PyMOL Python script that loads the backbone (N, CA, C, O; Angstrom):
from pymol import cmd

cmd.read_pdbstr("""\
ATOM      1  N   MET A   1      59.681 -56.624  69.473  1.00  0.00           N
ATOM      2  CA  MET A   1      59.465 -55.789  68.451  1.00  0.00           C
ATOM      3  C   MET A   1      57.678 -55.833  67.742  1.00  0.00           C
ATOM      4  O   MET A   1      57.120 -56.901  67.996  1.00  0.00           O
ATOM      5  N   SER A   2      57.114 -55.173  67.215  1.00  0.00           N
ATOM      6  CA  SER A   2      55.909 -54.931  66.446  1.00  0.00           C
ATOM      7  C   SER A   2      56.367 -55.720  65.545  1.00  0.00           C
ATOM      8  O   SER A   2      57.531 -56.108  65.437  1.00  0.00           O
ATOM      9  N   ASP A   3      54.944 -56.125  64.492  1.00  0.00           N
ATOM     10  CA  ASP A   3      55.336 -56.965  63.005  1.00  0.00           C
ATOM     11  C   ASP A   3      55.832 -55.873  61.944  1.00  0.00           C
ATOM     12  O   ASP A   3      56.225 -56.337  60.874  1.00  0.00           O
ATOM     13  N   VAL A   4      55.858 -54.799  62.065  1.00  0.00           N
ATOM     14  CA  VAL A   4      56.551 -53.785  60.945  1.00  0.00           C
ATOM     15  C   VAL A   4      58.030 -53.856  60.862  1.00  0.00           C
ATOM     16  O   VAL A   4      58.785 -53.695  61.821  1.00  0.00           O
ATOM     17  N   ASP A   5      58.384 -54.110  59.647  1.00  0.00           N
ATOM     18  CA  ASP A   5      59.743 -54.087  59.292  1.00  0.00           C
ATOM     19  C   ASP A   5      60.583 -52.878  59.828  1.00  0.00           C
ATOM     20  O   ASP A   5      60.244 -51.705  59.667  1.00  0.00           O
ATOM     21  N   HIS A   6      61.568 -53.233  60.396  1.00  0.00           N
ATOM     22  CA  HIS A   6      62.830 -52.541  60.979  1.00  0.00           C
ATOM     23  C   HIS A   6      64.032 -52.406  59.940  1.00  0.00           C
ATOM     24  O   HIS A   6      64.533 -53.430  59.476  1.00  0.00           O
ATOM     25  N   GLU A   7      64.475 -51.195  59.589  1.00  0.00           N
ATOM     26  CA  GLU A   7      65.613 -51.069  58.839  1.00  0.00           C
ATOM     27  C   GLU A   7      66.875 -50.690  59.613  1.00  0.00           C
ATOM     28  O   GLU A   7      66.753 -49.492  59.869  1.00  0.00           O
ATOM     29  N   PHE A   8      67.747 -51.035  59.986  1.00  0.00           N
ATOM     30  CA  PHE A   8      68.478 -50.824  60.930  1.00  0.00           C
ATOM     31  C   PHE A   8      69.613 -49.810  60.534  1.00  0.00           C
ATOM     32  O   PHE A   8      70.518 -50.367  59.913  1.00  0.00           O
ATOM     33  N   VAL A   9      69.796 -48.466  60.735  1.00  0.00           N
ATOM     34  CA  VAL A   9      70.751 -47.815  60.284  1.00  0.00           C
ATOM     35  C   VAL A   9      71.894 -46.877  60.847  1.00  0.00           C
ATOM     36  O   VAL A   9      71.617 -46.248  61.868  1.00  0.00           O
ATOM     37  N   PRO A  10      72.839 -46.757  60.426  1.00  0.00           N
ATOM     38  CA  PRO A  10      74.149 -46.405  61.207  1.00  0.00           C
ATOM     39  C   PRO A  10      73.952 -44.830  62.121  1.00  0.00           C
ATOM     40  O   PRO A  10      74.596 -44.423  63.087  1.00  0.00           O
ATOM     41  N   ASP A  11      72.977 -44.284  61.484  1.00  0.00           N
ATOM     42  CA  ASP A  11      72.647 -42.917  62.069  1.00  0.00           C
ATOM     43  C   ASP A  11      71.862 -42.334  61.862  1.00  0.00           C
ATOM     44  O   ASP A  11      71.778 -42.236  60.638  1.00  0.00           O
ATOM     45  N   LEU A  12      70.557 -41.402  62.704  1.00  0.00           N
ATOM     46  CA  LEU A  12      69.481 -40.605  62.426  1.00  0.00           C
ATOM     47  C   LEU A  12      69.488 -39.666  62.925  1.00  0.00           C
ATOM     48  O   LEU A  12      69.915 -39.758  64.077  1.00  0.00           O
ATOM     49  N   PRO A  13      69.157 -38.529  62.574  1.00  0.00           N
ATOM     50  CA  PRO A  13      69.111 -36.918  63.285  1.00  0.00           C
ATOM     51  C   PRO A  13      68.461 -37.025  64.621  1.00  0.00           C
ATOM     52  O   PRO A  13      67.348 -37.547  64.687  1.00  0.00           O
ATOM     53  N   ASP A  14      69.084 -36.556  65.747  1.00  0.00           N
ATOM     54  CA  ASP A  14      68.606 -36.326  67.114  1.00  0.00           C
ATOM     55  C   ASP A  14      67.644 -35.187  66.949  1.00  0.00           C
ATOM     56  O   ASP A  14      68.076 -34.099  66.568  1.00  0.00           O
ATOM     57  N   LEU A  15      66.332 -35.366  67.218  1.00  0.00           N
ATOM     58  CA  LEU A  15      65.097 -34.260  67.036  1.00  0.00           C
ATOM     59  C   LEU A  15      64.791 -33.695  68.540  1.00  0.00           C
ATOM     60  O   LEU A  15      64.182 -32.693  68.915  1.00  0.00           O
ATOM     61  N   ILE A  16      65.525 -34.848  69.323  1.00  0.00           N
ATOM     62  CA  ILE A  16      65.448 -34.618  71.240  1.00  0.00           C
ATOM     63  C   ILE A  16      66.937 -34.546  71.602  1.00  0.00           C
ATOM     64  O   ILE A  16      67.792 -35.370  71.277  1.00  0.00           O
ATOM     65  N   ASP A  17      67.113 -33.422  72.334  1.00  0.00           N
ATOM     66  CA  ASP A  17      68.391 -33.218  73.062  1.00  0.00           C
ATOM     67  C   ASP A  17      68.270 -34.006  74.376  1.00  0.00           C
ATOM     68  O   ASP A  17      67.200 -33.976  74.985  1.00  0.00           O
ATOM     69  N   ALA A  18      69.440 -34.794  74.897  1.00  0.00           N
ATOM     70  CA  ALA A  18      69.176 -34.682  76.281  1.00  0.00           C
ATOM     71  C   ALA A  18      68.863 -33.931  77.374  1.00  0.00           C
ATOM     72  O   ALA A  18      68.386 -34.293  78.450  1.00  0.00           O
ATOM     73  N   ALA A  19      69.265 -32.560  76.890  1.00  0.00           N
ATOM     74  CA  ALA A  19      69.273 -31.629  78.112  1.00  0.00           C
ATOM     75  C   ALA A  19      67.708 -31.398  78.139  1.00  0.00           C
ATOM     76  O   ALA A  19      67.288 -30.597  78.974  1.00  0.00           O
ATOM     77  N   GLU A  20      66.780 -32.049  77.272  1.00  0.00           N
ATOM     78  CA  GLU A  20      65.413 -31.962  77.223  1.00  0.00           C
ATOM     79  C   GLU A  20      64.872 -32.674  78.594  1.00  0.00           C
ATOM     80  O   GLU A  20      64.294 -31.979  79.429  1.00  0.00           O
ATOM     81  N   TYR A  21      65.051 -33.928  78.786  1.00  0.00           N
ATOM     82  CA  TYR A  21      64.777 -35.044  79.474  1.00  0.00           C
ATOM     83  C   TYR A  21      64.387 -34.596  80.542  1.00  0.00           C
ATOM     84  O   TYR A  21      63.227 -34.917  80.800  1.00  0.00           O
ATOM     85  N   GLU A  22      65.166 -33.629  81.697  1.00  0.00           N
ATOM     86  CA  GLU A  22      64.598 -33.261  83.180  1.00  0.00           C
ATOM     87  C   GLU A  22      63.231 -32.472  82.542  1.00  0.00           C
ATOM     88  O   GLU A  22      62.329 -32.313  83.364  1.00  0.00           O
ATOM     89  N   SER A  23      62.977 -31.959  81.166  1.00  0.00           N
ATOM     90  CA  SER A  23      61.848 -30.698  81.349  1.00  0.00           C
ATOM     91  C   SER A  23      60.458 -31.378  81.195  1.00  0.00           C
ATOM     92  O   SER A  23      59.373 -30.834  81.404  1.00  0.00           O
ATOM     93  N   HIS A  24      60.759 -33.188  80.629  1.00  0.00           N
ATOM     94  CA  HIS A  24      59.513 -33.624  80.648  1.00  0.00           C
ATOM     95  C   HIS A  24      59.783 -35.116  81.116  1.00  0.00           C
ATOM     96  O   HIS A  24      59.824 -36.192  80.521  1.00  0.00           O
ATOM     97  N   PRO A  25      59.937 -34.755  82.326  1.00  0.00           N
ATOM     98  CA  PRO A  25      59.290 -36.238  83.277  1.00  0.00           C
ATOM     99  C   PRO A  25      58.633 -37.330  83.388  1.00  0.00           C
ATOM    100  O   PRO A  25      58.774 -38.286  84.151  1.00  0.00           O
ATOM    101  N   ASP A  26      57.595 -37.023  82.222  1.00  0.00           N
ATOM    102  CA  ASP A  26      56.669 -38.091  82.104  1.00  0.00           C
ATOM    103  C   ASP A  26      56.851 -38.533  80.888  1.00  0.00           C
ATOM    104  O   ASP A  26      55.877 -39.087  80.379  1.00  0.00           O
ATOM    105  N   GLY A  27      57.807 -38.454  80.273  1.00  0.00           N
ATOM    106  CA  GLY A  27      57.995 -38.799  79.132  1.00  0.00           C
ATOM    107  C   GLY A  27      57.583 -39.027  77.672  1.00  0.00           C
ATOM    108  O   GLY A  27      57.781 -39.953  76.885  1.00  0.00           O
ATOM    109  N   ARG A  28      56.976 -37.918  77.595  1.00  0.00           N
ATOM    110  CA  ARG A  28      55.611 -37.732  76.247  1.00  0.00           C
ATOM    111  C   ARG A  28      56.252 -37.064  75.458  1.00  0.00           C
ATOM    112  O   ARG A  28      55.674 -36.700  74.434  1.00  0.00           O
ATOM    113  N   LEU A  29      57.527 -36.722  75.656  1.00  0.00           N
ATOM    114  CA  LEU A  29      57.919 -35.644  74.182  1.00  0.00           C
ATOM    115  C   LEU A  29      58.011 -36.839  73.129  1.00  0.00           C
ATOM    116  O   LEU A  29      58.271 -38.027  73.322  1.00  0.00           O
ATOM    117  N   MET A  30      57.726 -36.174  71.995  1.00  0.00           N
ATOM    118  CA  MET A  30      58.018 -36.539  70.274  1.00  0.00           C
ATOM    119  C   MET A  30      57.808 -35.401  69.660  1.00  0.00           C
ATOM    120  O   MET A  30      57.065 -34.437  69.843  1.00  0.00           O
ATOM    121  N   ARG A  31      58.822 -35.779  68.687  1.00  0.00           N
ATOM    122  CA  ARG A  31      59.300 -34.837  67.425  1.00  0.00           C
ATOM    123  C   ARG A  31      58.975 -35.202  66.097  1.00  0.00           C
ATOM    124  O   ARG A  31      58.899 -36.420  65.935  1.00  0.00           O
ATOM    125  N   PHE A  32      58.764 -34.512  65.115  1.00  0.00           N
ATOM    126  CA  PHE A  32      58.736 -34.952  64.146  1.00  0.00           C
ATOM    127  C   PHE A  32      59.484 -33.913  63.025  1.00  0.00           C
ATOM    128  O   PHE A  32      59.477 -32.697  63.220  1.00  0.00           O
ATOM    129  N   GLN A  33      60.018 -34.413  62.038  1.00  0.00           N
ATOM    130  CA  GLN A  33      60.541 -33.561  61.019  1.00  0.00           C
ATOM    131  C   GLN A  33      60.529 -34.051  59.683  1.00  0.00           C
ATOM    132  O   GLN A  33      61.287 -34.941  59.300  1.00  0.00           O
ATOM    133  N   LEU A  34      59.520 -33.379  58.827  1.00  0.00           N
ATOM    134  CA  LEU A  34      59.171 -33.709  57.427  1.00  0.00           C
ATOM    135  C   LEU A  34      60.336 -33.212  56.476  1.00  0.00           C
ATOM    136  O   LEU A  34      60.748 -32.053  56.528  1.00  0.00           O
ATOM    137  N   ARG A  35      60.779 -34.047  55.708  1.00  0.00           N
ATOM    138  CA  ARG A  35      61.834 -33.551  54.360  1.00  0.00           C
ATOM    139  C   ARG A  35      61.203 -33.907  53.307  1.00  0.00           C
ATOM    140  O   ARG A  35      60.848 -35.083  53.391  1.00  0.00           O
ATOM    141  N   VAL A  36      60.796 -33.222  51.997  1.00  0.00           N
ATOM    142  CA  VAL A  36      60.945 -33.380  50.775  1.00  0.00           C
ATOM    143  C   VAL A  36      62.098 -33.673  50.172  1.00  0.00           C
ATOM    144  O   VAL A  36      63.076 -32.958  49.959  1.00  0.00           O
ATOM    145  N   THR A  37      61.818 -35.198  49.824  1.00  0.00           N
ATOM    146  CA  THR A  37      62.909 -35.803  48.805  1.00  0.00           C
ATOM    147  C   THR A  37      62.206 -35.805  47.357  1.00  0.00           C
ATOM    148  O   THR A  37      61.062 -35.460  47.060  1.00  0.00           O
ATOM    149  N   ASP A  38      63.419 -36.383  46.415  1.00  0.00           N
ATOM    150  CA  ASP A  38      62.902 -36.813  45.208  1.00  0.00           C
ATOM    151  C   ASP A  38      62.140 -38.143  45.028  1.00  0.00           C
ATOM    152  O   ASP A  38      61.838 -38.543  43.903  1.00  0.00           O
ATOM    153  N   ASP A  39      61.802 -38.888  46.265  1.00  0.00           N
ATOM    154  CA  ASP A  39      60.978 -39.561  46.279  1.00  0.00           C
ATOM    155  C   ASP A  39      59.839 -39.586  46.812  1.00  0.00           C
ATOM    156  O   ASP A  39      59.024 -40.472  46.552  1.00  0.00           O
ATOM    157  N   GLY A  40      59.650 -38.783  47.495  1.00  0.00           N
ATOM    158  CA  GLY A  40      58.266 -38.241  48.192  1.00  0.00           C
ATOM    159  C   GLY A  40      58.432 -37.268  49.295  1.00  0.00           C
ATOM    160  O   GLY A  40      59.147 -36.283  49.110  1.00  0.00           O
ATOM    161  N   VAL A  41      57.849 -37.455  50.398  1.00  0.00           N
ATOM    162  CA  VAL A  41      57.992 -36.736  51.824  1.00  0.00           C
ATOM    163  C   VAL A  41      58.710 -37.825  52.518  1.00  0.00           C
ATOM    164  O   VAL A  41      58.527 -39.027  52.327  1.00  0.00           O
ATOM    165  N   GLN A  42      59.479 -37.330  53.278  1.00  0.00           N
ATOM    166  CA  GLN A  42      60.228 -38.402  54.281  1.00  0.00           C
ATOM    167  C   GLN A  42      59.830 -38.014  55.666  1.00  0.00           C
ATOM    168  O   GLN A  42      59.800 -36.809  55.915  1.00  0.00           O
ATOM    169  N   VAL A  43      59.450 -39.064  56.813  1.00  0.00           N
ATOM    170  CA  VAL A  43      58.744 -38.296  57.864  1.00  0.00           C
ATOM    171  C   VAL A  43      59.813 -38.935  59.055  1.00  0.00           C
ATOM    172  O   VAL A  43      60.059 -40.141  59.063  1.00  0.00           O
ATOM    173  N   LEU A  44      60.387 -38.041  60.005  1.00  0.00           N
ATOM    174  CA  LEU A  44      61.464 -38.623  60.719  1.00  0.00           C
ATOM    175  C   LEU A  44      60.880 -38.185  62.349  1.00  0.00           C
ATOM    176  O   LEU A  44      60.271 -37.149  62.614  1.00  0.00           O
ATOM    177  N   GLY A  45      61.157 -38.997  63.070  1.00  0.00           N
ATOM    178  CA  GLY A  45      60.940 -38.783  64.247  1.00  0.00           C
ATOM    179  C   GLY A  45      61.310 -39.457  65.387  1.00  0.00           C
ATOM    180  O   GLY A  45      61.384 -40.684  65.332  1.00  0.00           O
ATOM    181  N   ASP A  46      61.615 -38.738  66.650  1.00  0.00           N
ATOM    182  CA  ASP A  46      62.063 -38.979  67.879  1.00  0.00           C
ATOM    183  C   ASP A  46      61.141 -39.466  68.686  1.00  0.00           C
ATOM    184  O   ASP A  46      60.024 -39.632  68.195  1.00  0.00           O
ATOM    185  N   ALA A  47      61.351 -39.811  70.078  1.00  0.00           N
ATOM    186  CA  ALA A  47      60.788 -39.827  71.129  1.00  0.00           C
ATOM    187  C   ALA A  47      60.965 -40.271  72.357  1.00  0.00           C
ATOM    188  O   ALA A  47      61.925 -41.037  72.273  1.00  0.00           O
ATOM    189  N   PHE A  48      60.555 -40.234  73.575  1.00  0.00           N
ATOM    190  CA  PHE A  48      60.944 -41.123  74.490  1.00  0.00           C
ATOM    191  C   PHE A  48      60.441 -42.635  74.835  1.00  0.00           C
ATOM    192  O   PHE A  48      60.937 -43.468  75.594  1.00  0.00           O
ATOM    193  N   ARG A  49      59.040 -42.708  73.839  1.00  0.00           N
ATOM    194  CA  ARG A  49      58.401 -43.890  73.927  1.00  0.00           C
ATOM    195  C   ARG A  49      58.243 -44.290  72.790  1.00  0.00           C
ATOM    196  O   ARG A  49      57.328 -43.855  72.091  1.00  0.00           O
ATOM    197  N   PRO A  50      59.242 -45.350  72.301  1.00  0.00           N
ATOM    198  CA  PRO A  50      59.597 -45.495  70.365  1.00  0.00           C
ATOM    199  C   PRO A  50      58.153 -46.333  70.115  1.00  0.00           C
ATOM    200  O   PRO A  50      57.839 -46.518  68.939  1.00  0.00           O
ATOM    201  N   THR A  51      57.325 -46.811  71.098  1.00  0.00           N
ATOM    202  CA  THR A  51      56.338 -47.957  70.703  1.00  0.00           C
ATOM    203  C   THR A  51      55.281 -46.581  70.214  1.00  0.00           C
ATOM    204  O   THR A  51      54.597 -46.508  69.193  1.00  0.00           O
ATOM    205  N   ASP A  52      55.410 -45.683  71.191  1.00  0.00           N
ATOM    206  CA  ASP A  52      54.299 -44.455  70.355  1.00  0.00           C
ATOM    207  C   ASP A  52      54.386 -44.079  69.151  1.00  0.00           C
ATOM    208  O   ASP A  52      53.472 -43.892  68.348  1.00  0.00           O
ATOM    209  N   LEU A  53      55.589 -43.957  69.006  1.00  0.00           N
ATOM    210  CA  LEU A  53      56.433 -43.269  67.848  1.00  0.00           C
ATOM    211  C   LEU A  53      55.934 -44.269  66.578  1.00  0.00           C
ATOM    212  O   LEU A  53      55.302 -43.997  65.557  1.00  0.00           O
ATOM    213  N   GLU A  54      56.412 -45.368  67.012  1.00  0.00           N
ATOM    214  CA  GLU A  54      55.712 -46.455  65.518  1.00  0.00           C
ATOM    215  C   GLU A  54      54.576 -46.529  65.163  1.00  0.00           C
ATOM    216  O   GLU A  54      54.218 -46.705  63.999  1.00  0.00           O
ATOM    217  N   ALA A  55      53.719 -46.379  66.310  1.00  0.00           N
ATOM    218  CA  ALA A  55      52.452 -46.426  66.180  1.00  0.00           C
ATOM    219  C   ALA A  55      52.411 -45.131  65.136  1.00  0.00           C
ATOM    220  O   ALA A  55      52.606 -45.498  63.978  1.00  0.00           O
ATOM    221  N   ILE A  56      52.278 -44.214  65.229  1.00  0.00           N
ATOM    222  CA  ILE A  56      51.906 -42.859  64.463  1.00  0.00           C
ATOM    223  C   ILE A  56      52.674 -43.315  63.035  1.00  0.00           C
ATOM    224  O   ILE A  56      52.051 -43.381  61.976  1.00  0.00           O
ATOM    225  N   LEU A  57      54.049 -43.608  63.141  1.00  0.00           N
ATOM    226  CA  LEU A  57      54.615 -44.034  61.480  1.00  0.00           C
ATOM    227  C   LEU A  57      53.729 -44.836  61.118  1.00  0.00           C
ATOM    228  O   LEU A  57      53.092 -44.595  60.092  1.00  0.00           O
ATOM    229  N   ARG A  58      53.487 -45.947  61.853  1.00  0.00           N
ATOM    230  CA  ARG A  58      52.669 -46.784  60.802  1.00  0.00           C
ATOM    231  C   ARG A  58      51.470 -46.893  60.338  1.00  0.00           C
ATOM    232  O   ARG A  58      51.056 -47.580  59.404  1.00  0.00           O
ATOM    233  N   ALA A  59      50.773 -45.982  61.233  1.00  0.00           N
ATOM    234  CA  ALA A  59      49.249 -44.945  60.745  1.00  0.00           C
ATOM    235  C   ALA A  59      49.405 -44.015  59.519  1.00  0.00           C
ATOM    236  O   ALA A  59      48.412 -43.588  58.931  1.00  0.00           O
ATOM    237  N   ILE A  60      50.895 -43.652  59.071  1.00  0.00           N
ATOM    238  CA  ILE A  60      51.498 -43.021  57.945  1.00  0.00           C
ATOM    239  C   ILE A  60      51.855 -43.773  56.856  1.00  0.00           C
ATOM    240  O   ILE A  60      51.617 -43.334  55.731  1.00  0.00           O
ATOM    241  N   ASP A  61      52.474 -45.005  57.031  1.00  0.00           N
ATOM    242  CA  ASP A  61      53.189 -45.479  56.012  1.00  0.00           C
ATOM    243  C   ASP A  61      53.378 -46.998  56.673  1.00  0.00           C
ATOM    244  O   ASP A  61      53.897 -47.243  57.762  1.00  0.00           O
ATOM    245  N   ASP A  62      52.760 -48.053  55.624  1.00  0.00           N
ATOM    246  CA  ASP A  62      53.219 -49.259  55.972  1.00  0.00           C
ATOM    247  C   ASP A  62      54.571 -49.807  55.799  1.00  0.00           C
ATOM    248  O   ASP A  62      54.836 -50.981  56.054  1.00  0.00           O
ATOM    249  N   GLY A  63      55.618 -48.760  55.266  1.00  0.00           N
ATOM    250  CA  GLY A  63      56.591 -49.493  55.117  1.00  0.00           C
ATOM    251  C   GLY A  63      57.699 -49.473  55.865  1.00  0.00           C
ATOM    252  O   GLY A  63      57.277 -49.270  57.003  1.00  0.00           O
ATOM    253  N   PRO A  64      58.915 -49.568  55.910  1.00  0.00           N
ATOM    254  CA  PRO A  64      59.683 -50.147  56.944  1.00  0.00           C
ATOM    255  C   PRO A  64      60.251 -48.777  57.557  1.00  0.00           C
ATOM    256  O   PRO A  64      60.403 -47.804  56.818  1.00  0.00           O
ATOM    257  N   ILE A  65      60.555 -48.722  58.895  1.00  0.00           N
ATOM    258  CA  ILE A  65      60.548 -48.022  59.857  1.00  0.00           C
ATOM    259  C   ILE A  65      62.381 -48.157  60.127  1.00  0.00           C
ATOM    260  O   ILE A  65      62.854 -49.053  60.825  1.00  0.00           O
ATOM    261  N   GLU A  66      63.378 -46.917  59.316  1.00  0.00           N
ATOM    262  CA  GLU A  66      64.576 -46.436  59.963  1.00  0.00           C
ATOM    263  C   GLU A  66      65.024 -46.993  61.537  1.00  0.00           C
ATOM    264  O   GLU A  66      64.331 -46.323  62.303  1.00  0.00           O
ATOM    265  N   GLN A  67      65.436 -47.442  61.924  1.00  0.00           N
ATOM    266  CA  GLN A  67      65.658 -47.459  63.407  1.00  0.00           C
ATOM    267  C   GLN A  67      67.423 -47.315  63.708  1.00  0.00           C
ATOM    268  O   GLN A  67      68.089 -47.606  62.715  1.00  0.00           O
ATOM    269  N   MET A  68      68.106 -46.967  64.760  1.00  0.00           N
ATOM    270  CA  MET A  68      69.113 -47.124  65.321  1.00  0.00           C
ATOM    271  C   MET A  68      69.307 -48.068  66.208  1.00  0.00           C
ATOM    272  O   MET A  68      68.286 -48.547  66.700  1.00  0.00           O
ATOM    273  N   LEU A  69      70.446 -48.526  66.600  1.00  0.00           N
ATOM    274  CA  LEU A  69      70.933 -49.501  67.611  1.00  0.00           C
ATOM    275  C   LEU A  69      71.600 -48.605  68.357  1.00  0.00           C
ATOM    276  O   LEU A  69      72.775 -48.370  68.072  1.00  0.00           O
ATOM    277  N   CYS A  70      70.895 -47.867  69.573  1.00  0.00           N
ATOM    278  CA  CYS A  70      71.494 -47.358  70.677  1.00  0.00           C
ATOM    279  C   CYS A  70      72.098 -48.348  71.882  1.00  0.00           C
ATOM    280  O   CYS A  70      71.495 -49.303  72.372  1.00  0.00           O
ATOM    281  N   GLY A  71      73.641 -47.814  72.291  1.00  0.00           N
ATOM    282  CA  GLY A  71      74.158 -48.324  73.024  1.00  0.00           C
ATOM    283  C   GLY A  71      74.625 -47.511  74.489  1.00  0.00           C
ATOM    284  O   GLY A  71      75.242 -48.119  75.363  1.00  0.00           O
TER     285      GLY A  71
END
""", "prot")
cmd.dss("prot")
cmd.show_as("cartoon", "prot")
cmd.util.cbc("prot")
cmd.orient("prot")
């Protein structure tokens, strides 16, 4: 993993459905969702390539990245 702090959480919304995998054989699909909260704007992301997603999230904010442990 990178030098970014990760905060492991029990669940996060799926922004990419498994049915979409076949339509994106190059694995470059990435989705974002913005939420306005009492603390500001929350950026949620989902991607086939987590390192690419993390690079974008790090460019937005240097805070911890919430991540699920998938099995």
